[in-house]
Steps between C-alpha positions, in 0.01 A plus 500: 500500500483389866294217637235735633415624152532160328204340335327241727577218252869582529486483880350145486742374234771376737269304735337336197840407364598339828167316518540361147854390580375318810228327297754394235730347761205320661379361168851380417496301823163351403618404152771275647274232659257530209779424256622214720153341512464533124844349439448205735167407338638550149805279563285239675267485198796476264665213689172309537424540129852385412464180707152435360615539141799272567266231631284531191791501257653193670173313450528587131866393501402167652236459229765555232750268678728794576707540821329695775684780676424767757654836575439693818534856625751488783499866597332832420668819616311817414638846580270803510632856477258776602585864426318825576587859413349842568575853389348835407483721193355845429133483411437586133200709593648694790762760569849369439682436822185539708264211417647149485350162411615168650648224281483138614648188348539136590585165355544132576745259341481119535802281435425129546761225479360150443717190541395186312647154559426162338335246730710191441747266662489153653287593803227665294505220242452240773205693641362533147515123444405380850132409548315725742473363854157427640515787752510754213169368368333508842632853557318609185190304597479705817504815288166378361625397157272247335632149555411406141705791363794414727505133408439550128804725488729344760429124482636280223303189595276335758562151635188328629522257791341165416516202740781668698709557187533796264392312191335777298721780365316775313701772329397862479565511126237532225691254280425231758122510452399243762750626756419867437127454540537302823740765637253776417211314665696441820596868515141608435384277783741670743387837365136427577594409858701821533208706366297384800785573747543131583852453367786464749872520424684434825809309613415150614578489872703187570587339832841349562522250784800367697526246783780558753586291810416689820848431637653700214331825603622717788285747690654794315467318171134426571429872548675580172302235315169640623579833330507341155314169523184352638629249757309197630626241746430130429509304827465165320854514357643797696540720191403847387315568175601830339267659244566811292282673241683608184379665181490254214435549129228741389170332423202635302174365644126558510500456881684646797819289541478542879215248512728216389595226742863400557448189286358705212791743519746213487321351198515831316865540588580162352319600181692825450832433673671406173408830338738791473457866589355580157215251542182612675258234617121519512238286671132553420279285722139391494275653761627853439427761233607364161522150643283350226827462310742378765860505379859511619824577323780749449564787264854529368597866460690662213803726492468858381681406179242227440216745563633733230534207266145383575358846432712534187368173360146631548579753226516220246519126510357435848192719509267427791136413447177480699466222755169450680499425871436150630131426572590441867648849532276766657421814304790736431490877468454662160812595304720262701549237233663671201646291222846652543712553810592841360354626173714703259424707193729496198461753219689688232408837651522649847197377696266733681335464840780285642714570805831446319637349182837417346620479141690195379603433141243743360206372707340629818433278801284593798308344787132511413342736755165534326197276498353270767837369622673837538522468879629142476774601254603796713518277806704247303752763395518638854568146621777462242651829619500379862651164405781682323563709811520175698755365253731792437795548734599834647646715225858610573525874558873560510810352343331350196521587131206718411353725238458854630256734334554865588235748392 
């Protein structure tokens, strides 16, 4: 049978076959980025869930006085193999050898290799035990975290300034009833100021001053000094006064620190100069919002290890409780004064309606993400996650013992 006498369907068979083959090749190319996107999101979810569950289980370990430990994913290498095939076979309903039907096939194989390493060693342990520096707290403040949440989790105590001395020390621990309630009231007062966008957390600009004899400065040296210092000549004693602004310690205030005079800046510097990098000072003054309760002092920050211990104790012997704001404190927003810094649920069965849970010694533990304080608890856990990321060192990627899981 020649092509002139062939059935029309037979004449169109070859172009259709070529068209289907082209479509198959095109779809195979599309499957590659689709599979990559799916894999990246899936691995990202898996790693995030693993870190989150480790944080939760280490809180439980701290509650049970067990050592805390972290393990990290150092590397994920996923290989994708895409295959496509095409062929033809005689149609069952046609004339043998004359009518053919296309056959297409394809497949995708994924072969991930995940490297896991323990996060340990002297450097990580030091970071785990070292109190957070004040700039970490202000960095989080500028991300619009609630100041009361930050301080309830990160601060171990507040020291109130009284007659130019830090006489009152109030611990952020429910077992110290008087100290705990004063700490909570101070934090609530700062929170009310923040709610009305009147809270500042800025470095205190300090001025260093030097007096140099005019004879000691050459013309070239004078030009160099003017690039870095404010220079003023004193004809009375033939000297130059050099002044330079430097960034001092971070100060939480209810006023713009730029309005301070040089004398006020010097007074504040003398009050906080003995503090270390993990102390953050505050100065709430009369005449500004929240000034009905004027106060000054410093918060002493915790280490990440201490934060886990604090949260672990809240599962048992050091459960937080309600503390009402001071009468001098302006109104605070609803749902911003929960009893607990982070509320957990503990049950004998897997809880529902929670973001994640872990099982320890036959019981299930989860962050409570239901009820009126669901947003607060989620924010608290997100804060804990970020604090861990600020603590953990870079995970080694090569040349370290590791567990490799090949699928």
